[in-house]
MDTraj code that builds the backbone (N, CA, C; nanometers):
import mdtraj as md
import numpy as np

residues = "MET LYS SER LEU ALA LYS LEU LEU ILE SER HIS VAL PHE ILE SER ILE PHE VAL THR PHE PHE LEU LEU SER GLY HIS ILE LYS HIS PRO PHE LEU ILE ILE PHE LEU LEU PHE LEU PRO VAL LEU ASN LYS GLY GLN ARG PHE GLN LYS ILE GLN SER LYS LYS TYR ILE PHE".split()
xyz = np.array([
    [0.0822, -0.1195, 0.0000],
    [0.0000, 0.0000, 0.0000],
    [0.0864, 0.1257, 0.0000],
    [0.2038, 0.1164, 0.0655],
    [0.2918, 0.2331, 0.0686],
    [0.3445, 0.2656, -0.0704],
    [0.3759, 0.1615, -0.1477],
    [0.4293, 0.1866, -0.2813],
    [0.3240, 0.2498, -0.3719],
    [0.1992, 0.2088, -0.3569],
    [0.0926, 0.2687, -0.4371],
    [0.0735, 0.4155, -0.4003],
    [0.0796, 0.4455, -0.2725],
    [0.0654, 0.5847, -0.2286],
    [0.1807, 0.6695, -0.2802],
    [0.3032, 0.6166, -0.2735],
    [0.4187, 0.6912, -0.3249],
    [0.4063, 0.7137, -0.4751],
    [0.3604, 0.6118, -0.5458],
    [0.3441, 0.6231, -0.6905],
    [0.2407, 0.7292, -0.7260],
    [0.1282, 0.7281, -0.6572],
    [0.0238, 0.8273, -0.6845],
    [0.0700, 0.9686, -0.6508],
    [0.1370, 0.9846, -0.5378],
    [0.1847, 1.1171, -0.4980],
    [0.2875, 1.1694, -0.5971],
    [0.3804, 1.0838, -0.6395],
    [0.4817, 1.1297, -0.7348],
    [0.4182, 1.1681, -0.8684],
    [0.3198, 1.0918, -0.9155],
    [0.2554, 1.1256, -1.0420],
    [0.1723, 1.2534, -1.0312],
    [0.1096, 1.2753, -0.9170],
    [0.0327, 1.3990, -0.8987],
    [0.1255, 1.5194, -0.8998],
    [0.2380, 1.5113, -0.8282],
    [0.3316, 1.6234, -0.8261],
    [0.3925, 1.6492, -0.9633],
    [0.4240, 1.5453, -1.0368],
    [0.4811, 1.5640, -1.1704],
    [0.3776, 1.6242, -1.2643],
    [0.2532, 1.5807, -1.2549],
    [0.1506, 1.6379, -1.3430],
    [0.1244, 1.7844, -1.3089],
    [0.1284, 1.8206, -1.1801],
    [0.1140, 1.9615, -1.1422],
    [0.2308, 2.0423, -1.1966],
    [0.3519, 1.9888, -1.1836],
    [0.4726, 2.0552, -1.2334],
    [0.4640, 2.0790, -1.3839],
    [0.4296, 1.9757, -1.4591],
    [0.4226, 1.9876, -1.6050],
    [0.3114, 2.0837, -1.6455],
    [0.1958, 2.0757, -1.5811],
    [0.0845, 2.1650, -1.6136],
    [0.1196, 2.3098, -1.5860],
    [0.1827, 2.3365, -1.4727],
    [0.2202, 2.4731, -1.4375],
    [0.3177, 2.5320, -1.5390],
    [0.4230, 2.4569, -1.5718],
    [0.5214, 2.5098, -1.6652],
    [0.4695, 2.5146, -1.8080],
    [0.3775, 2.4271, -1.8424],
    [0.3191, 2.4313, -1.9762],
    [0.2283, 2.5526, -1.9911],
    [0.1488, 2.5819, -1.8890],
    [0.0590, 2.6968, -1.8955],
    [0.1335, 2.8292, -1.8837],
    [0.2438, 2.8304, -1.8101],
    [0.3188, 2.9550, -1.7955],
    [0.4068, 2.9830, -1.9175],
    [0.4286, 2.8838, -2.0014],
    [0.5049, 2.9040, -2.1233],
    [0.6546, 2.8910, -2.1071],
    [0.7013, 2.8431, -1.9930],
    [0.8451, 2.8297, -1.9700],
    [0.9021, 2.6998, -2.0241],
    [0.8178, 2.6116, -2.0702],
    [0.8654, 2.4812, -2.1156],
    [0.8453, 2.4722, -2.2669],
    [0.9444, 2.4197, -2.3345],
    [0.9384, 2.4054, -2.4801],
    [0.8790, 2.2694, -2.5146],
    [0.8178, 2.2593, -2.6295],
    [0.7516, 2.1354, -2.6688],
    [0.8478, 2.0178, -2.6864],
    [0.9684, 2.0346, -2.7460],
    [1.0591, 1.9188, -2.7541],
    [1.0987, 1.8661, -2.6157],
    [1.1210, 1.9571, -2.5207],
    [1.1538, 1.9131, -2.3851],
    [1.0370, 1.8376, -2.3237],
    [0.9160, 1.8836, -2.3480],
    [0.7975, 1.8178, -2.2934],
    [0.7822, 1.6770, -2.3506],
    [0.8068, 1.6611, -2.4788],
    [0.7959, 1.5291, -2.5413],
    [0.9002, 1.4344, -2.4838],
    [1.0241, 1.4807, -2.4699],
    [1.1302, 1.3968, -2.4124],
    [1.0981, 1.3620, -2.2677],
    [1.0488, 1.4598, -2.1927],
    [1.0150, 1.4373, -2.0522],
    [0.9047, 1.3330, -2.0383],
    [0.8024, 1.3417, -2.1219],
    [0.6921, 1.2461, -2.1141],
    [0.7330, 1.1067, -2.1606],
    [0.8300, 1.0985, -2.2517],
    [0.8778, 0.9676, -2.2944],
    [0.9556, 0.8969, -2.1841],
    [1.0284, 0.9743, -2.1018],
    [1.1085, 0.9145, -1.9959],
    [1.0371, 0.9115, -1.8614],
    [0.9120, 0.9502, -1.8564],
    [0.8346, 0.9472, -1.7324],
    [0.8155, 0.8062, -1.6765],
    [0.8002, 0.7021, -1.7589],
    [0.7863, 0.5671, -1.7019],
    [0.9078, 0.5188, -1.6232],
    [1.0199, 0.5872, -1.6339],
    [1.1373, 0.5503, -1.5541],
    [1.1055, 0.5630, -1.4055],
    [1.0168, 0.6548, -1.3696],
    [0.9768, 0.6682, -1.2289],
    [0.9115, 0.5404, -1.1774],
    [0.8314, 0.4772, -1.2608],
    [0.7679, 0.3525, -1.2185],
    [0.8712, 0.2430, -1.1974],
    [0.9719, 0.2373, -1.2835],
    [1.0754, 0.1357, -1.2681],
    [1.1580, 0.1613, -1.1430],
    [1.1829, 0.2873, -1.1111],
    [1.2570, 0.3193, -0.9893],
    [1.1811, 0.2792, -0.8651],
    [1.0502, 0.2909, -0.8674],
    [0.9694, 0.2511, -0.7524],
    [0.9684, 0.0993, -0.7365],
    [0.9873, 0.0260, -0.8447],
    [0.9858, -0.1198, -0.8375],
    [1.1075, -0.1723, -0.7612],
    [1.2205, -0.1002, -0.7672],
    [1.3423, -0.1478, -0.7037],
    [1.3480, -0.1179, -0.5544],
    [1.2494, -0.0473, -0.5022],
    [1.2459, -0.0249, -0.3581],
    [1.2053, -0.1542, -0.2892],
    [1.2679, -0.1804, -0.1765],
    [1.2395, -0.3044, -0.1028],
    [1.1223, -0.2816, -0.0084],
    [1.0025, -0.2862, -0.0619],
    [0.8821, -0.2668, 0.0179],
    [0.8143, -0.4023, 0.0336],
    [0.7957, -0.4423, 0.1574],
    [0.7304, -0.5702, 0.1871],
    [0.5790, -0.5506, 0.1835],
    [0.5125, -0.6341, 0.1104],
    [0.3665, -0.6283, 0.1071],
    [0.3108, -0.7610, 0.1568],
    [0.2009, -0.7538, 0.2254],
    [0.1386, -0.8743, 0.2793],
    [0.0587, -0.9431, 0.1694],
    [0.0665, -1.0739, 0.1668],
    [-0.0100, -1.1534, 0.0712],
    [-0.1360, -1.2031, 0.1404],
    [-0.2481, -1.1742, 0.0816],
    [-0.3751, -1.2170, 0.1384],
    [-0.4273, -1.3375, 0.0613],
    [-0.4727, -1.4373, 0.1332],
    [-0.5293, -1.5569, 0.0716],
    [-0.6794, -1.5544, 0.0950],
    [-0.7539, -1.5654, -0.0133],
    [-0.8998, -1.5620, -0.0017],
    [-0.9569, -1.7008, -0.0068],
])
top = md.Topology()
chain = top.add_chain()
for i, resn in enumerate(residues, 1):
    res = top.add_residue(resn, chain, resSeq=i)
    for name in ("N", "CA", "C"):
        top.add_atom(name, md.element.get_by_symbol(name[0]), res)
traj = md.Trajectory(xyz[None], top)
C-alpha cells in the first residue's frame, strides 16, 4: 500500500509541475515530449524499492 501511495503522490506532483510550466510558457515542446517519454522511468525506480507487502489468501 505504501508503494501505491508513493506512486500516486509522485505522479500527482509531476503532473502539477508539467501543467504549471506548460501553462506559464516556460517549457518548450521538444523538452515536454522527451520528458513524457522518460516518465515511465519513475515507475521502474519505484519497483526497485524493497517494500514488503502482505499476501492475502482468499
